Each structure stands twice: as C-alpha cells, then as structure tokens.
N, C-alpha and C positions, 0 to 999 in steps of 0.2 A: 277683362277678356275671359271668354269661356274657354274651357280646355279644347273644344273643337275648333273655336276660331284660332287659338294658338297653333294648333296642328297644322291647320290650313296655311296659316302665315309662314311657319317653318317650311313647308313643302313647297310653297309657291316661290319662295325666295330661291331655294335649292334648284327647283326645276327650271327657273329663268336662267339658270348659270350652266347647267349640266350639258346643255347643248354645245358649249365651248370645249368640252374635253372629250376628245374622240374615244379614248380608251374606256370610258364608262359605258359605253354602248356595245361592248363586246359580250360574248357569254363565255363561261368556264364550266366544263363538264355538262355542256348543254343546259345550263341555267344562266339567267342574267347576272352578270358580275355586280357583287355588293362589295365595294372596296372600303374597308374599315381598317387601313394601315397607313394612314397619312402622316402619323407621328414618325414612321420609319421613312416614309418618302411620299409626298404628296404627288398628285397627278398634275399634268401640264396642260394649259389651255392651248388651243389651235395657234394663238397669235405668237406664243413663245416657240412652238415648233416651227412655224413659218418664218420667224426672224433669224433662227439658226440656220435653217435651210437656205434662205436667202443669201446670208453671208457666205456660206459654202459654194453656192451656185454663181453668185454675181461679183463678189469683191473680196474673196479670201485672199489674205495676204498678211504678212507679219506687220507689227505695229511699231511706231516710234523709230524706224530704221529706213525704211524705203522712200525715196522722193519721187514716187510714182503715184499714179492716180489710185490703184488699188490700196496701196499702203496707206495713202491719205484718208481714204474712205473707211478702211478698217480702224485706223487710229481714232478718227472723229466718232465712229460707233462705240468703240472701246471707251474712250474718255466720256462721251455722252451718257453711257451707262453708269460711270462713276458719279456723275452729277445727279442722275435719277435716283440712284440708291442713297446718295447723301441727302437729298430731299426727302426721301421716304422715312429716314430715320432721324430727320432734323438735325443733321450735323452741321456745325458752323462753316466748315469748308469741305469741298469734295477731297482735299488732299489728306483728310483724316480717314478716308476709306481706304484700306489696303486689301487687295483681293488675294485669297489663298485658295487652295483647292477644296476646302471644306471647313467646318468649325473646328474640327479636331486640329487641323493644321494651325488655325488661328489661335487657339489656345496654346499649342505648343510653342507658337512663336513668342507668345507672351512670356510663358515659363522659361524658355530657354535664353531669350534675348534680354528681356527685363530682369527675370529671376536670377539668372547666372551673373549678372552684372551688379546686382543690388542685394542679394541674400548671401549670409555667411553664417559661421558657427554661431548656434544659439538663437538665430532668428526663428520665428514661428509662422508657419503657413497654416491658415484656418481653411478648411473644407466643410461644406454642409454634408450631412450624412446622405442627402438625396442627390449627390452629384453623379452624372454620367462619367464613365471611365475617362473620357476625353478631358474632363476637368479634375481628374485624380492622377492618372499615371504621370502625365508631364511633371506634376508637382513633387511626386515621389522621386523621380529621376533627378530633378534638380535639387531636392533635399539631400540626396545621395552625394551629389557632386559638391555641394556648398557647406554641408554641415548643418543645415537648417533642420528643424523638426516639423512634422505635419500633426495637426490636431483636429478632432472632429467636432463640429457643432451639432448637438443632438436634435432630435425631432420627436414630436409627440406619438402617442399610439395611432392617432388619426392623420399622421403624416404632415403635420405643421411644424414649421422650424420653430425652435425655442429661442425667442428673441431676447429674453432675460439672460440665458446662458450665453448668447452671442455677445450681449453688451459686456459681460464679464470677461470673456475670452478676447475681445478686440484689444483690451488694455494691454499694450506693449507688443501686440502682434505686428507683423510687417505686411502681410498680404491676405485678403480674403477672397477665395474663389468660391462663387455661388451661382447656382442656376436660377433663372428667373421663373422657370416653370419645370416641375419634376417630369420627366418623361415615363415615369411609372406610376406615381400616385397622382399626378396631375396637378398638384398644389400650385396655386398661383401665389408666388411669394410677393410680399410687400417690398419690391426690389428697390424702389426709390429710397424708402425709409432705410433699408438695409445699407445702401450705399451712403446715405447721410450719416448713419451711426459709424461707418468705417472712416469716413472723412473726418468726422469729429475727432477720432483717435489717431489721425494720420496714417490710416492703414490703406493701402492700395487695394482697389476692388476690381475683380475680373468677373465679368458676368457672362454666362453661357446663356444666350438668348434664342437658342435653336428651335425651342418649342414655343417661345414667346412671341417673336416677330411675325410668324405666319397668322397669329390669331388676335394680336393686340395692337393698339397704336404703339409704335416704337418711337421714343422721343429720347435721344441720348442726353439732351440738355437736361430735360426733366428727370430722367433716371439718375443721372449724376455719377455714373460709374467712370472708373479711369480707363477701363478697357470693356468692350462688349463685342461679342462674336455671334454670328448666325450663319446658316448654311443654305445654299440655293435650293437644294433638292426637297427641302421641307416647306419651302415658300413658293410653290408652283413653278420654280425655276429647274434648270437642268442640274444633273450630277457634275461633280468635278469642279465647283466653284463655291467658295465661301467668303465671308467678310469679316474682317476685324476693323472695328472702330476704336480709336484711342485718342486720349488727350494729346495735343500737339506737342507740349513740351515733353512729355514721356517719349512719344515716337522719335522725336528729334535726338534725344539723348541715348537712346538704345543703340547697340551695336547691331549690324545686320545679322539676320537669321541664316540665310543662304548666301553664297558667293557665286558670281558668274556675270553673264550678260545683263545689260540693262540696269543692275543695281550701282553700277560704278560710275564716278564721275571721271576718274582719271587712273590709269594703271601704268606703272613704269617699273624698271629693274629694282627699284627700292621698296615698292609696295602699292597701295591703292587708296583712293579716296572715294567716299560713298557718294552717290546722287541723293538729292533731297527726297524726303518722304512724299509720296508713298513709293516711289521708284526704288528706294532704299531696300525695301522688303519685297520686291517683285522681280526676283531674279530670273533670268532665262525666258523663253517664249511662255506667255501667260495663257490661260484657257480662254481665248479670245471670243470664240462663239458662244461659250457658256456665260461669260461676262454679259455679252450682248443679250443673251436670253434672259438673264436674271433681271437686267433693265427692264425688259418688256414684262417680266413676271411682277415686279414691283409696281409698275404702272398699272397693271391689271388689278392688283390688289387695292392700289389706291382709288381706282374707277370703282371697284365694288364697294369700298368704304370700310375702313378697319373697325369702326364703330358697329356697323351691320354685321360684319363677320363675328364679332365678340358676342353681339346679341343672338346670333344663331348658334354659337357655341353654347351658350347658356341655356337656351330653350332646348336644343336636341340632348344636352346632358341631362336636363331635368326629366325629359321623356324617357331617355336610356336608363337612367338610374331607377325611375319608378318601374319601368317595364322589366327590368332584371330582378328586382327585389319582389315585385309582385309574382313574377313567375317562378322563382326558385326559392324564395324565403331563406331559410336557414342554410339551404344547400349551397348558397353563393356567398363568398366573402369579398366584398368590394375593398381594394386597398385605397387609402387616402380619404379625404374629407367627403362627407356625403352631400354637402351644400354646393350646388352648381356654381354659385357665385364665387367660391373660394378655389375653383379649379379650372383648368383649361380642357380642351375638347378631346379627352381620353378618359377610358375606364380600364383599369387593370383589375383581375379578379381570379379567385380560385373557385372552381365548381366542383362540389363533392370532393372525392379523392382521384378524379380523372386528371392524368397529367396534362399540362397545358399543351404539349406538342400532339397528344391524341386529339385534344379538342380541335386544334388548329387544322389537323389533317382531315377531320370528320367535316368541320366547317367547309373547308375547301372543296369537297365533294358536292356541297350543297351551293356552291358559288360564292361562298362568304370568305373574304380575305381578312384574316386578323394576324397579329404577331404573337409568338409564343417563345418564352426563354427567360433569361435574366435581364434583357434589354440593356446589356452593357452597364448595369448598375448592380453589381454583385453585393456591395456593402448595404445597399438600401434594401435589397431582398433579404439579406441576413438580419437586419434590424426587424423585419416582420416574421422572422422565422420560416421563410420559403426559399427555395432554390430557383424558382421560376413561377411566372404568371402568365395568364392569357391577357392580352390587351387589345381592345377595340378603340380605334382612335378616329375621329371625325374631322371634316372640314366642311365648308359651307355648301359643297355639292351633295352632302347626304341628306337623306330624307327620313321620316319617321317610319315609312314602309320598309326601309332597309334596316332599321332598328327592330321592327317586327320580325323580319327575316333572320336577323342574328338570333333572336330568342327562339324562334321556330328550330334553327339549326342546332342550337344548344340543347333544346329538348330532345332532339333526335339523338344527340351525342350522350346524354344521361340515359336514354332507353337502350342504346347499344351496350352500355355498361351495367345495365340492370339496376339503375339508380333511381 
C-alpha cells in the first residue's frame, strides 16, 4: 500500500466515526478543536450520552432494592451492562466484574483487600518502573501496613520492560503489579507472557489495563492475570466508573473493601456476613447511570471492532512519529520505543528546552489539546531524567490532518521561544 493510500485509509476510518462524537465539532479559541488527550480521557459518542440521559429522564431509581417498575428497569439496565462488559473482556462469568469508581479504586481494592489479607513481613511486592501512581501508591500503603517490601522491575533506555530481570525477581515474590500499556512511553507490554511468568512462580499478577482496554482486544482468559482493572472514561464511557475483573476464587476469599448497604447478606447485633461477589465489593449506591453508559460504550467499541481500532493506532502512530521527527529532528526527544508496533496510541516528548506546560498552553491557543506534566508517573519520568513531558494521545477518531496541526502548533511554540 502506498503512503498516500494509507493516509486516505486512516482518515476515511476516522471521519466515518467522528460524526458520532458531538464535542469533536466545537471550536476552541476560534479554531477547530484538535483533541489529542484521549489517554487522559477519551470523548464519548452520542449513544453513551443518550443512554445516560434516558436513564435520568425515564427510569431513574436505585437498584436491587425497590419492588417497583422504575427500580426493576434500573436493575435490569445495570445488570445488563455488567453482562455486556463481561462479554467485552471475555470474562467467564459476569459475577467476576466488579464496578468501582475508576481504575485507581479497582487497584486500591486489590491492594487493600487481597494485599492486607495475604501479605506479611518479608513478602515482596514487584512493581514495573513504568507504573502509574494508581498501581504504586496503594502497594506502598499496604507494604507499610504489613511489613512487605516494594521492589522495582527495571526498563531499558527505550522504555521496554526487562523481562530477564523480571524472571529473576519473580522467584520468591508474592505479587506483581504491572501495566499493560505505559501511559507515558506508550510501551505495549507482552502482558500475557508476563502473567504466565508470574503464574509459573506462584506470584499473583495485578494488571492495570486503563490504557490497554480502549485500544486492544482485551481477553482476560488469554491474558491470564489474577486481577485486571480498567476505567470507563478512557474507553468512550463516562467518568465515575471503573472495572475490576478478578479470578473467582480470589474474589470469593477476599474480605470486603468497603462496608455498608448492598454488600451485606445479614447484619445483627453480633456482626455481619457478606453478600456473594460482586455485591460484596459494591457497597452503597453505585454509579448507576455511569455503569449503563459504560455498557453502551463497550458495545460501541465492539461494533467498531477492536482489531480495527488497533490498526488505526499503529497507522496514526507511524504517521505521527515520522511527522514529528521529520519536522523537528534533534530538537525533539520522543520517550519510549520508536516502533509503532511496540506501543499504543500516544507519544510523549520533550521539545528543545521549552517546558511542557508552556507547550500545552501555546498549543491550546491553536485549538490543540494535549497533556503536560508527569502524567501520574513520577518514577518513570525520573528514569528518563526529566520532571515532565508533553503527551499527544490518539483514538480512532483522530486524523492525519490533526497530526499535521499538532506539528504546525509545535512549530509556532518553537518560534515563540526563539528556537
């Protein structure tokens, strides 16, 4: 396929779907919005917005409690969304899907429920150097409570996990917390192989799939993790809802994370007993509208086709990496592997000596939305000797013309700083 044909294919695919996303048609500072911040929060298709609006307008009620029509309708929609999400990630049963408010809460649930019950003095917790703070801080908290220790699995200079070091470190370890895709360097980890390595050493694996699930086929059986979490707002869904998938035997054996309504089976003057999973981990009134919205979002992704989403990722990454390096040469430092097949849909970079926040501010004036900062991954930035980076992240609704606009806006930033 010629380069021109490839570009046309990328753009035709994106344009066929952009119409479903109302926000992509607005302007910012009198310029068309170029939204390149989907790694922080993707945009929502009209179908997700409508589903949540319909819930609030026509059958808003609490779930699993009221014996009236609205309550029954809300319960059916909420439980139906669980079934949709279980199908989307190939969960053997819907009951292995636990709803949380985001992936951070999902990972905290594992650390505090499973970790506090199973870790003790001298146990070793392994973290990859590319973890988001959500998969770091809870483990430090649990280590402090239990006497366990935290160890870091190193990465190479091009942002690839050192699997040889991992193999050595897994021996005698208790748990491995590892991201499937780095939210900074974009590295697509061989997560199924990593989980198999952990399983072979009897180590529990906890996978942060926040950046993975919106861009790849997510098959929890094939991945083979013990726990896997992702978040709705990066997967075309609403904020305020996340998902934890776990092995049934582990979820059944774990103590509850939060206490209160819905997670109980019985309460009396002597104590309480818990409801079965997943209710055991869903205390109180849940984010009902958000769960319903996420169910519609994963249906939308499934209809688009996750293989096609991945193909678009690779194609637009190839275009973006070439455009950035051609335009700026030695002035730009791209973090992570340069092979688009090894990474997911984001590019973090330094540009000259311009601070990432200055870059982001100037780009915003041109209508281009990117992220700037440490991206909740300070240890990873320290590994590369930087405190912050600028990050452009893509989803299937982005076009090559938007990449060109990014390059143009970055050129303006360099001119303003006399570089």
